N, C-alpha and C positions, 0 to 999 in steps of 0.2 A: 457247191460242196466246199468245205474248208480245206485250205492247203495244209501240207504236212507240218509246216512251221507253226501255224496258228493252232493246229490240233496238239502239237507237242507242248506248246506253252500252256495251253489250257490244262492238259493232263498234269504237267509239272506243278502248276498252281493248285490243282485239285488234290494231288498227292500231298503237297506241303501242308495244305489246310487240314487234311484228314490226319496226318501224322501229328501236327501240332495239337489238334483236338484230343487225340488219344493220349499223347504224352502228358498233356495238362490234366486230363481226367484221372490218369493213374500215376501221377507224379509222386504220390506218397506211398506207393506200393513197391516193395522189393521186386526187382526184375524176375527173380525165380518164382515169385508168387503171382505173376500176371496170369489172368485167365488164358487158357491155351489159344482160344480163337483170337484174342487181342495180340498176343505175341506173334502168332502166325501172320496176322494182317500187317503188323509193323515190319516184319521180315520181308513180306511180299512187296510192300511199298518201297523199301530200300532197294530191293532187287529190280523192281520195275523202273525206278528212277535211274539206276545205273545203265539200264538197257535202252534209254530213250534215244541214243544215237547208234546208228549202224556203222560199224568200223569199215574202213576202206577195204580191208582184207576180206571181210565177210561179203561185202557188196560185190567185189570183183569175181568171187566164186559162183555167184548166182547167174542163171541164164537171163538174157535181156528179153527174150520172148518165151512165153509159157504156153505150151499146147495142152488143150484138154480134149481128150477123146470123147466124142459125143455118142449117145445111144438113145434109144427111145425113153429109157428111164431118166437119163440126164436131161433130155429135152423136156420131159414133163415138169421136172423141177424148175428148169429155166423159164418155161411158159408161166408157171405159177408166180415166179418172181417178177416176170415181165408184166403180168396183169396188175400186180400190186404197185409196181413202179409207175405204170401208166395212170393210176389213180393218184399217185403222189409224185408228179414229174419234177417238183422242185428239188428233190433229194439227189437228182442226177443232172440238174440244170437243163432238163428237157432233152438230154442226150440218151437215146435208147439203144445204143450199140451194145453188142454182147459183152465186149471187154469192159465197158463202162459199168454195166450192171454187175458183172462178176466182181469188179473192183469195189463197187459200193457195198456188196454183201460182205466182202472181206473186211473192209474198213468198219462197217457197222458192228460186226462181231468183235473185232479187236477193241474198238472204242467202248463198247458197252459190256463186254464180258471179260476179255483178257486184261484190259487196263482198269477194270473196276475192282478195287480191293474187296468189295462186298460180294462180288460174283465169281471172281477167278479162282477162289479157293474151293468152290463147289465141284464135286464130281459131276460127270455128265448127267447121270440119273437124278442127282440131287438138284441140278440146275433145271432140268425138265420139270421136276416136281414143284420147284419154286415158281416157275412161270405158270404152270397150271393152277397153283394155289392163288396167284394174283388174279387170274381170270375168274376163279370160283369166288374169291373174295368180292370182286366187283359185282358179280352176278347176285351174290347173297345180299350185298348192300342195296342193290336196285330192288330186289324182291322185298326187303325189309321196308324200304321207303314206300313201295307200292302198298304193302299191307298196312302201314301206318296211315297212309292217305285214305285207304278204304275204311279203316277204323274211325278216323276223324270224320269222314263224310257221313258214315252211318250214325255216329253220335250226333252230328250236326242236324241231320234230318229228323232224328227222334226228338231232339230238343225243340226244333221248330214246330214239329207236329204237336208236341205237348202244349207249346205256347198257343198254337192255332186253336186247339180244342178248348183251351182255357178261355178263349174269347168268343166262342160260339154262343149266341144268345139263346135263352130258353124259349122265348116266344118271338115271333117275327110279325111286324106290321108291314104287309106287302106294299102299302102306299108310300112308305118311307125308305124302301130299299132302292139303292142305286146299283142297278145290274151292270156287271162288267163281264168281258170275255174271261173264260177260264185261262189263267196265265200259262197253263201247260197245253192249251189247245193248239191244233195244227196251225190255224190262222195266226194266232198271237205269236207263236214261235217264228213263223216264216216272215212276219212283218217286223221282227226285231224287237217286239215289246217285252219279251222274256229275257231277264238278265242272266248272264252266265259268268263264271269266274274267269273267263278269258279277257274280260274287260277290266282293266285295273281300277277304273272309276265306278264299277258297278257296286251298288249297295249290297248285293248278294255276296260279292267277293269280300267286301269290307267286313260284313257280318261273319262270314266264315273264318276270316283271318283272326277276328277278335275272339271268336269261339275257340279256335285252336290255342290262342295265347292263354285264355282263361283255363282251358282244359289242361294244358301243360302245367300251369301253376297249381291247379288242384291235385294233379297226379304227383307233383313234387311234395305237396303237403302230406299226401297219404303215405309217402315213403318215410316221412319223419315220425309217423305214429309208432309209439312203443307198443309192440304187439302184446307184451305181457301185462302192461298196466293200462293200455288204451289211452295214454296221455299224448296229446298233440304238442310237439315242440315247434315253436315258430322261429327259432333262431336259424 
């Protein structure tokens, strides 16, 4: 884990960069006309930067040891945190003491919520909604990617089947036929004769990648068609 000085310097630099970015972006705008959320963020950054150091007076008033009363509910929360930390031991340098884990949870919240000018202005309910939205967005992106892959795969199979049918001869002279195992037969698959897209050098994968590239190009062309006139624009 980073020590307090390293964390403080990182946050100061991050605040400075964010403030410089916002100031430059809205430099030609009158202060009173700044968007509300921008003005609030700039005020928050100034406030946070002033509070980067804890005064000696404030520090002396705080207890050196902090007691937390345990209960079955509290223990449940702690065990969930412990399970997560055990899967990510580097975040606590392999130290699984109760005080270390509580300290990590406090630091994580402060560093990612309180000291984040993008997150600290949210109310608790809005923050929860934002976190849930990020999870849903990731799930939606994964589903969209899977659907696109299914669409491409079906299109590829239909195209290959069309090509195959186009090459089936009308008549067959059995004397000149070179018989081979069905490439999708159990024996051929188990002996490794059937190519899959898991092999980067497989002809199947190369053909599939080429098909997707051409398919995407054709789809982009279709988007340029003027629906009212039916004119195709190549620019």
